[in-house]
C-alpha positions as CSV (number, residue, x, y, z in Angstrom):
1,X,14.2,13.8,13.6
2,X,14.7,14.2,9.9
3,X,17.0,16.2,7.7
4,X,15.8,18.7,5.1
5,X,17.3,20.9,2.3
6,X,15.6,24.3,2.0
7,X,16.5,26.4,-1.0
8,X,16.0,30.1,-0.5
9,X,15.9,29.3,3.2
10,X,17.4,32.7,4.1
11,X,14.5,34.5,2.5
12,X,11.2,35.6,4.0
13,X,8.9,32.6,3.9
14,X,11.9,30.2,3.7
15,X,13.5,31.4,6.9
16,X,10.2,31.1,8.8
17,X,9.9,27.5,7.5
18,X,13.4,26.8,8.6
19,X,12.4,28.0,12.1
20,X,9.4,25.7,12.0
21,X,11.5,22.7,11.1
22,X,14.1,23.5,13.8
23,X,11.3,24.0,16.4
24,X,10.2,20.5,15.9
25,X,13.7,19.1,16.1
26,X,14.6,18.6,12.5
27,X,18.0,19.2,11.0
28,X,18.2,21.8,8.1
29,X,20.7,22.7,5.4
30,X,20.0,25.9,3.4
31,X,21.0,26.6,-0.1
32,X,20.8,30.4,-0.8
33,X,22.9,32.8,-2.8
34,X,21.8,35.6,-0.4
35,X,20.8,37.9,-3.3
36,X,17.5,38.4,-1.6
37,X,17.9,36.5,1.7
38,X,19.8,37.2,4.9
39,X,22.2,34.9,6.7
40,X,21.2,36.6,9.9
41,X,17.7,35.2,9.4
42,X,18.9,31.7,10.0
43,X,18.8,30.2,13.5
44,X,21.9,28.5,15.1
45,X,22.5,25.0,14.0
46,X,21.5,25.5,10.4
47,X,24.2,24.9,7.7
48,X,24.3,27.4,4.9
49,X,25.6,26.5,1.5
50,X,26.0,29.8,-0.4
51,X,25.3,29.4,-4.0
52,X,22.7,29.5,-6.8
53,X,20.2,26.7,-7.4
54,X,21.2,26.5,-11.0
55,X,24.9,26.0,-10.2
56,X,25.9,22.3,-10.3
57,X,28.7,22.8,-7.9
58,X,26.4,24.5,-5.3
59,X,23.9,21.7,-5.7
60,X,26.6,19.0,-5.3
61,X,27.8,20.8,-2.1
62,X,24.3,21.0,-0.7
63,X,23.3,17.4,-1.4
64,X,26.6,16.2,-0.1
65,X,25.2,17.2,3.3
66,X,22.3,14.8,3.0
67,X,20.6,12.4,2.7
68,X,17.5,14.5,2.9
69,X,14.0,13.5,3.7
70,X,12.7,16.2,1.4
71,X,13.6,19.4,-0.4
72,X,11.5,22.5,0.2
73,X,12.1,24.9,-2.7
74,X,11.5,28.6,-2.1
75,X,14.3,30.2,-4.2
76,X,12.7,32.2,-7.0
77,X,12.3,35.5,-8.6
78,X,8.9,36.7,-7.4
79,X,8.0,40.2,-8.3
80,X,5.0,40.4,-10.7
81,X,5.9,43.8,-12.1
82,X,9.5,42.9,-12.7
83,X,8.4,39.7,-14.5
84,X,6.5,41.8,-17.0
85,X,9.6,43.9,-17.7
86,X,11.9,40.8,-17.9
87,X,9.7,37.9,-18.8
88,X,12.3,35.7,-20.3
89,X,14.5,36.1,-17.2
90,X,11.7,34.9,-15.0
91,X,10.8,32.0,-17.2
92,X,14.4,31.0,-17.6
93,X,15.5,31.3,-13.9
94,X,12.4,30.0,-12.1
95,X,11.9,27.0,-14.4
96,X,15.6,26.3,-14.8
97,X,16.4,26.4,-11.2
98,X,13.4,24.3,-10.1
99,X,14.3,21.7,-12.8
100,X,17.9,21.7,-11.6
101,X,17.0,21.2,-8.0
102,X,14.4,18.5,-8.8
103,X,16.9,16.6,-10.9
104,X,19.6,16.8,-8.3
105,X,17.1,15.6,-5.7
106,X,16.2,12.6,-7.8
107,X,19.9,11.8,-8.4
108,X,20.6,11.9,-4.7
109,X,17.7,9.5,-4.0
110,X,15.5,12.2,-2.4
111,X,11.9,11.5,-3.5
112,X,9.9,14.3,-1.8
113,X,9.7,17.9,-3.0
114,X,7.7,20.9,-1.8
115,X,7.3,23.9,-4.1
116,X,6.5,27.4,-2.9
117,X,4.0,28.2,-5.7
118,X,1.6,31.0,-6.2
119,X,-2.1,31.7,-6.7
120,X,-0.9,34.0,-9.5
121,X,-1.4,30.8,-11.6
122,X,-5.1,31.8,-11.8
123,X,-4.7,35.2,-13.3
124,X,-8.1,37.0,-13.2
125,X,-10.3,34.4,-11.7
126,X,-14.1,34.2,-12.3
127,X,-14.8,33.7,-8.6
128,X,-13.2,34.1,-5.2
129,X,-12.2,32.5,-3.0
130,X,-10.1,30.6,-5.7
131,X,-10.2,26.8,-5.3
132,X,-8.1,24.2,-7.0
133,X,-10.7,23.7,-9.8
134,X,-10.2,27.3,-11.1
135,X,-8.8,27.6,-14.6
136,X,-5.0,28.0,-14.8
137,X,-4.5,31.2,-16.7
138,X,-1.5,33.2,-15.5
139,X,-1.7,37.0,-16.2
140,X,2.0,37.6,-15.6
141,X,5.3,36.0,-16.6
142,X,5.9,35.3,-12.9
143,X,2.7,33.2,-12.7
144,X,3.5,31.5,-15.9
145,X,7.0,30.6,-14.6
146,X,5.5,28.9,-11.6
147,X,3.0,27.0,-13.7
148,X,5.9,25.7,-15.8
149,X,7.6,24.7,-12.5
150,X,4.6,22.7,-11.5
151,X,4.5,21.0,-14.9
152,X,8.2,20.2,-14.7
153,X,7.6,18.5,-11.3
154,X,4.9,16.4,-12.8
155,X,7.4,15.1,-15.3
156,X,9.9,14.5,-12.5
157,X,7.3,12.4,-10.8
158,X,6.5,10.4,-13.9
159,X,10.1,9.8,-14.9
160,X,12.0,9.8,-11.5
161,X,9.3,9.0,-9.0
162,X,9.7,12.4,-7.3
163,X,6.5,13.1,-5.4
164,X,5.7,16.8,-5.0
165,X,3.5,19.2,-3.2
166,X,2.7,22.7,-4.5
167,X,1.3,25.4,-2.3
168,X,-0.4,28.3,-4.2
169,X,-0.8,31.4,-2.1
170,X,-0.7,35.2,-2.5
171,X,0.5,37.5,0.3
172,X,2.7,36.2,3.1
173,X,2.6,38.8,5.9
174,X,3.6,39.2,9.6
175,X,6.7,38.0,11.4
176,X,7.7,35.2,13.8
177,X,5.7,35.7,17.0
178,X,8.9,35.1,19.0
179,X,10.6,37.9,17.2
180,X,13.3,35.7,15.6
181,X,12.7,36.6,12.0
182,X,10.7,39.1,10.0
183,X,10.2,40.7,6.6
184,X,13.2,42.6,5.1
185,X,13.1,43.1,1.3
186,X,15.1,45.6,-0.8
187,X,13.2,47.1,-2.4
188,X,10.1,46.5,-0.3
189,X,6.9,46.0,-2.4
190,X,4.5,44.4,0.1
191,X,1.7,46.5,1.6
192,X,1.9,45.6,5.2
193,X,5.6,46.4,5.8
194,X,5.2,49.5,3.6
195,X,2.4,50.8,5.7
196,X,4.2,50.0,8.9
197,X,7.3,51.9,7.7
198,X,5.2,54.9,6.7
199,X,3.5,54.9,10.1
200,X,6.9,54.7,11.8
201,X,8.4,57.5,9.7
202,X,10.9,55.1,8.1
203,X,9.7,56.0,4.5
204,X,7.4,58.6,2.8
205,X,3.7,58.3,2.3
206,X,2.0,55.3,0.6
207,X,0.1,55.6,-2.6
208,X,-3.2,53.8,-2.8
209,X,-3.6,52.7,-6.4
210,X,-7.2,52.9,-7.3
211,X,-10.2,53.8,-5.2
212,X,-13.0,53.0,-7.7
213,X,-13.0,49.2,-7.7
214,X,-16.3,47.3,-7.2
215,X,-15.4,46.5,-3.6
216,X,-17.1,47.8,-0.4
217,X,-14.6,50.7,0.0
218,X,-13.4,51.0,-3.6
219,X,-9.9,49.7,-3.0
220,X,-8.4,46.3,-4.0
221,X,-9.0,43.3,-1.8
222,X,-6.1,40.9,-1.3
223,X,-5.4,37.7,0.7
224,X,-3.0,37.9,3.6
225,X,-1.8,34.8,5.4
226,X,0.6,34.9,8.4
227,X,4.0,33.7,7.4
228,X,4.3,31.3,10.3
229,X,1.0,29.7,9.2
230,X,2.4,29.3,5.7
231,X,5.4,27.7,7.2
232,X,3.2,25.3,9.1
233,X,1.3,24.4,5.9
234,X,4.6,23.4,4.2
235,X,5.4,21.0,7.0
236,X,1.9,19.5,7.0
237,X,2.0,18.4,3.4
238,X,5.2,16.4,3.9
239,X,3.6,13.2,5.3
240,X,1.2,13.1,2.3
241,X,4.2,12.6,0.0
242,X,4.7,9.1,1.3
243,X,1.6,8.2,-0.8
244,X,1.0,10.8,-3.5
245,X,1.7,14.2,-5.0
246,X,-0.7,17.0,-4.0
247,X,-1.6,20.6,-5.1
248,X,-3.3,23.0,-2.7
249,X,-4.5,26.6,-2.8
250,X,-3.8,28.4,0.4
251,X,-5.5,31.5,1.7
252,X,-7.5,33.1,4.5
253,X,-10.7,32.7,2.6
254,X,-11.7,36.3,3.2
255,X,-9.5,39.1,2.0
256,X,-8.7,42.6,3.3
257,X,-8.9,45.8,1.3
258,X,-6.0,48.3,1.0
259,X,-7.9,50.8,3.2
260,X,-8.5,48.1,5.8
261,X,-4.8,47.3,6.0
262,X,-3.9,51.0,6.3
263,X,-6.5,51.5,9.0
264,X,-5.4,48.4,10.9
265,X,-1.7,49.4,10.8
266,X,-2.6,52.9,12.0
267,X,-4.7,51.5,14.9
268,X,-2.1,48.9,16.0
269,X,0.8,51.4,15.7
270,X,-1.1,54.1,17.4
271,X,-0.3,56.6,14.7
272,X,-1.7,57.3,11.3
273,X,-0.3,55.9,8.0
274,X,0.5,58.8,5.7
275,X,-1.0,58.0,2.3
276,X,-2.2,59.6,-0.9
277,X,-4.5,58.4,-3.6
278,X,-3.5,57.5,-7.1
279,X,-5.0,55.9,-10.3
280,X,-5.4,52.2,-10.8
281,X,-2.3,50.2,-11.8
282,X,-2.8,48.3,-15.1
283,X,-3.6,44.7,-14.5
284,X,-4.7,44.9,-10.8
285,X,-7.8,42.8,-10.3
286,X,-10.4,44.0,-7.8
287,X,-10.2,41.0,-5.5
288,X,-7.8,38.1,-5.2
289,X,-8.4,35.6,-2.4
290,X,-7.4,31.9,-2.3
291,X,-9.4,29.1,-0.7
292,X,-7.7,26.7,1.7
293,X,-10.7,24.4,2.2
294,X,-9.1,21.4,0.6
295,X,-5.8,21.8,2.5
296,X,-7.7,22.2,5.8
297,X,-9.7,19.0,5.1
298,X,-6.8,16.9,4.1
299,X,-4.1,18.0,6.5
300,X,-5.9,19.6,9.4
301,X,-4.1,22.9,8.8
302,X,-5.7,25.8,10.7
303,X,-4.1,29.2,10.8
304,X,-3.1,30.3,14.3
305,X,-3.1,34.0,13.2
306,X,-6.1,34.5,10.9
307,X,-6.9,38.0,12.0
308,X,-5.4,41.0,10.2
309,X,-4.7,42.6,13.6
310,X,-2.5,39.6,14.7
311,X,-0.6,39.6,11.4
312,X,0.1,43.4,11.6
313,X,1.0,43.2,15.3
314,X,3.7,40.6,14.8
315,X,5.1,42.5,11.8
316,X,5.1,45.8,13.7
317,X,6.8,44.3,16.7
318,X,9.6,42.9,14.6
319,X,10.1,46.1,12.7
320,X,10.2,48.2,15.8
321,X,12.8,45.9,17.2
322,X,14.7,45.9,13.9
323,X,14.3,49.3,12.3
324,X,17.2,48.6,10.0
325,X,16.0,45.1,9.2
326,X,18.8,42.5,9.3
327,X,21.6,45.0,8.6
328,X,24.1,44.8,11.4
329,X,22.5,41.7,12.9
330,X,24.9,38.8,13.3
331,X,24.1,35.5,11.7
332,X,22.9,32.5,13.7
């Protein structure tokens, strides 16, 4: 049994990673300001330090509950569109907070760090699936901020001996198969929960942005990985940090189009997804899919829920059980 600090652990991917750590018997402390996360997403036995990653007092309070085997860092601003409206805020907060947490970890004697990164580092790639050799050319301030974070960690390793793993992925989707956690953002921007809510009558119709892309059905193709599989990947890279730092791309290898997601949600829900057609959004590539070949080869990671149907089913089950999300649900 080991002890871990998870920043942003009350958020979507963070909370599922906390569950994965607890399921294998580890102790967990979460640092989260709850601006996006939910205390009710945390299982019993998890200590919550409420505060911002850039706040020295909050970091001191969190690391006082160590020592920690590793830090898993999920806390970040993560909306691509918002990042283009407020680029300096994204660059300042994402880089600044990552640097602050890494510095605090090194000061506390913790020498392992896992960063929730993004395949948005690759901008508009020349080929898909995107492997680790693809050129780093972010097309958004969000992607640029995460690239800065990765570079900062390289300096932390060089100067402080902090080994790090970065996992670069696109779309987390689905929910805990046991129904203990799910996706609850305000506002919601992800296609799978938006389509589910439209099918359930919890919101109005979707808009499909662009139907003339060079894809089989004319709509954008994106990568969807089950959130519990992402959590498993974060745990699987931890042993590698005993020897070296690592960087991995993480995806399903084959993407799904917007129309495929809408059709699958309607079929699993047993009711159609109301949707309309709109023009392309500026900056949307036709296809974005990340490879996970290197991660699979070096860690043995294999997704338990690779099929879109399984991803949608777990998300739908959680949403039907929690139509108001985490509102009104007690913590722990």
